[in-house]
N, C-alpha and C positions, 0 to 999 in steps of 0.2 A: 267289426269283422270284415275282412276284406271281400268280399260277394258285389253281386249286381244289384242285389236288395238293397244291401246297405246304402249304396252310392244313391240309389232312388227316394230312401228313404230320407239321406242327407239331403238333396236336391229340394226335396219337398219341404222339411223343417226351415230350410232357407225362406220358403216362399213364406211358411205359415207364419214364421218369427216375424215377418216386416221386415227383414234383410234386404230382399228383392225389389220390393217398394223405394226403401230409404236407396240404392243405389239407384233406381230408374229414375226417382225425384231429383237427386242430384244432376241425374245426365238431362234432363228436359229441359232443366232451367237454362242450361246453355242453350241461348237461341241462332241456333247453326242452320239459318235460312240461306242457302245457297243461289238463291235468286235476287238477292238482294246484296250488291258490291260492298254496301257499309260493314256489311257481318264476316268480312274475311277475317280480322280477328280472334271473332267467335270460332270459326271453323276450326282454326290452328288450334287455339285454345283446348278446345273439346280434345285434340287428339294429345297434345302437350300436357295438360294440367289434369287430365280424367282419365283417357285412355291406357294413356303409354306406363303411367305408375301402377294401375289396376293388371295390367299384363304382366310386367314385370315383377312387380309385388306378389300378387297370386297366382302366377302361372310362369316364374321363373323365367319369360320371354326377354329375350334382347329384342329393346325396339330403335326404331327411330322412325322419324319423320320424311318424307318424301316430298321435295316442290315436284307440281305438275307442269309439264311443259305448255299446258294449254289452259295455264291462269291460277287463279287464288283460290283453287280447290289441292288444297294439300291432302297426302294421302300417309297413312301408316303403316310402317311394314313390322311385324315382328316374327319373332321363330325361337322354338323350342326343340332342341335336338338331341335326341336320347341315345341313337342308335344307328349306323348306318342299315345296318339287317331291317330294322322296324319300317311298316309303312309309314307314310308322309300324308297328313291331311293338310288342306289348303282351307281356312276359313276366311269367309268373307261378310262384309256388312257396311252398310253406310251411317257416315255419323249426320248429314244434312238433313233438314228439312223443308217443305215447300214453306212459301210462306207463313206467318201464324195468324195473319188478319184477326187480331183480337175483337174490333168492335162487329164481326159477325158471330163469336160465340155466344151462346145463352148466358144470360146473369149469373153470376154465381162462379162461371167457368174464367179460367185465363191459360191460355196454350203455353205458358212457361212455367205451369206450376199443377202437379199432379194432384185430381181433385177424386176421392173415392166417393161415388155414388152407387151402391150395391157392388153390383159385379161390375159396374165401369168404373174403368180408370181413365179420365180424360186427361187430355195433355197432348200439344204438339208433338209427334214423333213416338207418343205412345207405344202403337202400332206399325208404325212406320219410320226409323228402323230400330228405335235404341230400345224399344220392350225386347225388338226380336234378337239382335246381338247381346242384348244385355242375359237374357237367357240362356244363348250359346255360351258365352263366357263364365257362366257360374257353372253351367253343367261340366266345364272341363276342365273349372276348380275342385268340383266335389271331386271327380273321377280323380285327381292328383292326390286330396285332401284321404281320399279310402286307399287306394291302391300305394302310395308313394312315390308315383311316377305313372305317366300316362299310358305307356305301352305303346305309343307311336311319337313318331314327330309332328310337331305342330308347325304350321306357319299360318300368319295371319296378315288380312289386307283390306283395311277402312278405308274407304276414299270419302271425300264430301263433296262431291257432285252429281251424285245421282239424280238427284230431281233437278239438275240443269242438264241431262242428257248424259250424264258422265264424261264429259269432255277431256281426253288424256289418257283415260283408263286404259284403253288396250295397247297406247304408247308406253305408259310405266311399264305393262304386264311384258311387253316385246322386251322394255330395253333391262328388265328383271327376270329376264327367263329362269336364268340358272335359279336364281335366289328363291323363285316362287314355286320352282319344280315340287309336283308333288304326283300322289298315285289317285286322289280323290279332292274334287271341292264337295264342301257341306257348307249350306248356307241356309239363310232363313230371311224370307220377304214374300209380300202379298199375301193372300189370305187362302186359309182352307176352302175347301169346294162347299163344305158347311160347319158353323161353328162346334158341332158336337162330333164330326168325322176328321179324326187325325188323317193328313195328306202327305202324298210325297210328288212333289212334280219334279222335272228332266230336263226342261228348259223353258224357252216362251216364244210366242209369236213375235216374228219381227215388226217391226212401226218404220213406215217410210210415209213423210209430208210429201203432198205434192200440189201444188197450184194452176187450175187451167184458166188461163185469163183472154179474152176477146176484148183487144183495146182497136175500136174501129176507126173511130177520130176523133177529134179533139170537143169539148164539150158536147152540150144538147142540143135538140132542134125539136121545135113545137110539133106536138104529135099529131097536130090538124092539118097543117100547112106540109108534114112532109111522110105522115104515115102513110105507108104503102110504099114509100118510095126508097127510104133507109133500111139496110138489114139492120134490126136490132139486136145487139150484142145479149142482151139476156134472153133472148130466142133460140139465137144460136149456141148460147153455151148450155141451156137446157137440153136442147136436140145433141148436141156432144156428149152430154153425161149420159145423157137415154142409151147411145151407143154403147157404153162403157159397164153401165150397171142398170138393168131394167127396174120396171117397178114394183116388182116383186124381192129386188137386192139381191139378183143373181147376177154374178161376175158374167160381162159377153165377150170379154178378152180373151181368148185362146191363154195369152202370152203370163197373163195373171191370175189363172188356175193353178190347181194342183192338178200334177198328174191321177194323182190316186191317194186314199187313205190306208197305209201298211194295214195288214192285217191283226199285227200285234200292238198296233194304236186303236184299233176299231175293238177288238177284244178288252184292252185296259178301259175304253170306257164305255162299255156296256153297261155298266151298275152308276153311272156318272148321273147325278141328275143336276139342271142347271137350275137356278133360283128355285122360288119357294120359300123366301125368309119372309117375314113380318114389312122389311121397306124394300124388297124387291120390287123391280116391275115386273107384270106378265109378259113372259115369252110371247111373241106373237107367230101365230102358227100360219105357214103357208108364207114366211117370210125367207131370205135366204136358199141357198142351195137344196131344191128337191131331192126328196130321198132321204136326206140325211137325218138323223137325231138330233136335237139341238146341243148336246154333249159333244159330236163331229161338226157343225157348223163351227161352233167355240172354239174349239181344239186343234180341230184337223183340218178344217179347210180356209182360205180367205176369206176377205172380206174388205170391201171399198167403201168407203163411209165418207157422206160429205158433211164437212163441219159446220161450214159456212157457204153461202150463197148470196152475194150481193151485187145489186145495179142500180145506178141511181141515189136518191135518197129514201131509203128502205123504210123509216118511219113516218115522213111527212112527201110522198111522190105528187110531182107536178104534172102538167100533163106536156111533158117532153119524152122523146126518144133518147137513152142515155147514149155515151159515145163508150162505155166500156163496160163490162161486166168479170167477176171473177170468183171462182170456187175454190174455198182452200178444202183440201180432201186427204184421206190417209189410206193407206193399202196396210190392212195387219196380214203376214204372210205365215207361212210353215215351213218349215224345210224341204226343198224341193224347188221353191220358188226362184226364178234368175231376179233376184231385187234390183242387182247392180245394172239390170239394162231396162229398168222399169222407164225411164224418159225415153229410149229408142224404140220400146215396142208401145208406148202411147201415142208418139209420134209418129208412126209407121200407121197403127189404128186410126187416127184421127183424119190423117191425110187418105188415106184410102176411104173414109165415109164422108168424105166431102167438106172436111173442116180445116185446111190449111190455114183460115186465118187465127184458129186458137191455139195458142202457145202454151208449151207445158214447163213448170219450172219445178223439177225434181229438188228434196233437201235432204239431209242428212239422213243415213237409214240406220238404225238398230237391227241387226240381220238376226232372223228367224235361229233357234237353234234346239234341237232334243237328243237327248241320249238314248239309246236303243233300248226301248223296255226290258228286251231279254239280258243286256249285259248283267254280270254277275254280281257288281255294285248293287246294281238295283234291287236284286231277290235277295241279297243280303240286309240292305236297309228296311226292305219289308216286312223281312220276318224278326228283324228289330225292334219295330216298331209294333208289331202284332204281339211280342212277348210283353211288352211293357203295357199296351193296352187293353189286351185281352178279346182284341176288335181285329177286323182286317182292315187295313187303313185304304184309303182311295189314293189309285194311282193316275197323276194327269200325267201324260206324257211330254206336253208342253203347257204353262198356261196360257189363256187367251187373251191378258195382256203382253206388257215387254218388259224386259229385264236387261241390262247390261251383258247376260250371261257368255256374249260371243267372246268376249276378251276373256273367258277361262275356257270355254269349249275349245274355240277358234284359235284364239293365239297361242294358250299354254297347253292344248289337246287334252284335257281334261275330262272325266267323267264327272259330269254335275249332278250333285243332288240336294234338292230345296226341300227342306220341310219349314211350312210357315206354320207361325204363331198366331194371326190375327186370323178374321172372319169377314165375310162379305159386307156386312154392315157398320163396319167399323169407322165409318166416315173419316176415310183414309183421303187425305189433300182437301180436306172440307172443315168446315166448323166444325166444332166438336167432336173431332176423333178421340178414340177411345182405345184400350187393349181391354178385352173380356178376362175377366180374371180366373174362371175354369179354365179357359182354352190358356193362358199363363202356365199356370199351375201345371196342367197335365205336357205342357212342351217341356218345362222344366224335368219332368220324368221321363221324358220321351228322349230328350237329349242326353240326358245323364247315361241312360241305358245302351243309345244308341254310341256316345264314345266309351263305355265300357266295353260293348262289344270290339270297338274297334281296336283295341289291345288286347282282346282274347283270342279273336277269329275275324279275319277277314280277307276278301279277295286280295290278290295281287296282280297289281299291272305297271309295267316298266314305265319309267320315266318318261315323256314325249321330249 
């Protein structure tokens, strides 16, 4: 029967029969480590030998591999066009994974083989991102099987450089703007707020690395002969950092603080609990911006983090004043932060506070993004997920982490809807990465319902 219930049942049977596990196992076997230059052939093979045939044969797409101007990180572009009058969805995923590091996995596990232990399916990419885009492509396939057509136009973009910072992604989106034009992006990455709670998020915090460096002199000098006479770069750097973020984690630089948290963002975060899982650290009371809930601090506010701090020989200190010190830092930012001026803001701040000797080096930014929580597409997606699960999903205006969503929200001008199929304790990027089976099964049901609803009744936005 051509019903919503039928497509959800079919997607569930795909999981229960073992077909989903077979598809995932075949895809995990591709060692698509984008951080290893020797894996360039594996990245391309994953697209040409695995995904392109699946999208062509199962979804009736026309597919091609696009070279990346930024390096050996090819992309797959596919499309199925049904009618000019229908809405168009862009579906995104990434085929690359972080380094497998097989030597660090528990005995009996292999990053390039899916090993099932109860509800945990271990393997590199099971959670990030092969399991997630396999769920979405399968849901699309079952809508096509049941309805005989999708009921909308489909475009697909799969990159192979996400774990290396998505080099070239925005450039390719700009070059293929007309080819990738759509009404909405629907994608899956990252974790739910909790394993048992379906989640919709609308963007991500931005990420900007920066380094503070105090290079005061060549070499080191005896601390007894010169102590009290020579400026110590470690002490200088600690003082500079203390003017940027205080001992309780509060940002002190006005230009690095958001103006406010929008009321509809606050409203969305009222029922969001952070942490509490068996492998989660305890949230520190009194850390970060005062007066905010943990969810508001994580999702609605900025943070400055010191990732490493070094001077001299940290593990084997000697009685000498070091000549230099450095701190590798990171700004996590929300929409409304002037991230493009981070270097200028910090330079002015340090000069005004007596630290002209501290240099600032700013790395490449992944900008913050956030679809308006009141956008009609958001309400439509929340309603669809609720109908499938019987519960109200969590709505995150943006992730606390970062994704290359700016390529879609900024370059293509799309409303962006992300439905994650992982959970916080999945060991993403770590040894023993795994997909949680109940989350995957529910994810298939959610996406089958969502794509069915897209072909029935959805908001219409004009193309950018």
